[in-house]
C-alpha positions, 0 to 999 in steps of 0.5 A: 388477465393476460396483461396481469400475467405479463406484468408479473412475469416482468416484475419477478426478475426485477424483484429477484435482482433487487433481492440478490443485490440486497443479499450481497450487501447483507452477506458482506463480511466486514472484518474480511473486507477490512483485512483486504483493504489493510493488506492493500494499504500495507503492500503500498506502504512497505516498499515506499522507504526504498524509494525515499532513499536518494541515489547519493545515499544508496552509495553508502547504505548498509544492507542490514539497515534496509527492511529485509536486508536485501543484497544491494547492486549498484549500476554506476553508469545507468544509475540503477539500484537493484535490491535482491531479497534472497532466501536465507539472508542473515537479517536480525530485525524485529519486524517479521515481514518477509520478501522475495524477488527484486526491486529495481530503482532507476534514477534519471538524470536531468539536463542539469545533471540533477536527479529529479525523477526515478522509478521503482519496478517490481520484479517477481516480487513477493511481500509475504504471500502477496505478489506485487507487480507494476511500476511507481514513478517519483518526482522530486519537488523541491528539496524535501518533497517527493511526488508519487504517481502510479497506474495499475499496480496489481496485488495477487494472492496465492489463490490468484485473486487480484486487486488493481489500483492506481494512486497519487501521493505527496511525501515530505521528508525530514532530515536531521544533520543531513540524515533522513529521520522520517517522512510523511504522506498524503494522497489516495489510491483507488481501484477494483478489489478482488470481487470487482468492487470499486474502493479508495484509500484516502490519506487526508492528514499526513501519516508518519513513518520513522526511519529507525523503525523502518530499518527494523522492518517495522513498516506500518506508519507510527502516526496517522489515519486512513479513510477507506471507501468501498462501493456497494453499487450505484451511488452507495458505499460504505466507509472505514476509519483506520488509525495507527497507534504506537504501543509500548515498544516505540516501533510496534503499532496497532492498526485499528479500524471502525467498521461501517456497522460501528464495531471496532477491529484490531487489524494486526493482533498478536499471534 
């Protein structure tokens, strides 16, 4: 009898633990989780164009043709570009995304006096209501290819919930008459979300962005798909498939995701 009671005492906590783990899975709000993943993807996407502009191109770029119309400061000696997103700046772009703070892009000269590497640093930077912190490193790999790598970027909400992630990407730029017209990306980022779950955003086939739309502060890719994976503990995970589709206005994009339970969700409905 004593052994039976002892076995029951040991078994009850185990059953309760299993029930709690199952409850966590069942109670996960999939649309909310999808929206959080979409936010991370968008926060990585939105500042990428600033890093695709070369030091030479920054000598002539117009503030009004950059998303959010930041003030541009050039340090010719140190080869540093500072983009200052000031409140109240005149900016008549179709996209409604807001920014504040600064982005600093530091170009490094190689021994051959050719710029092969540069960094983008967030300085008290906010995209919408999210604060983004960290440094992204870019390396030129041939004339039109750029490699990106970063560790421990942090996205924080107004309620101090934070997501930390690292990534590696390859970007391919397309030019027409020496003008950058588009670029595509493949690669992945992964980390821990605000509730401590491991996640990955994978871009296996290129997503494409067009400069004319980015210049209108329309930051979503026009073409492509992303696979999102979220751990449920152990070897278990769920997956989302998110696609980008152009609407009637060539720069307006619908971001649709297939939830793990088969439902479809439009992630950026019109307000």
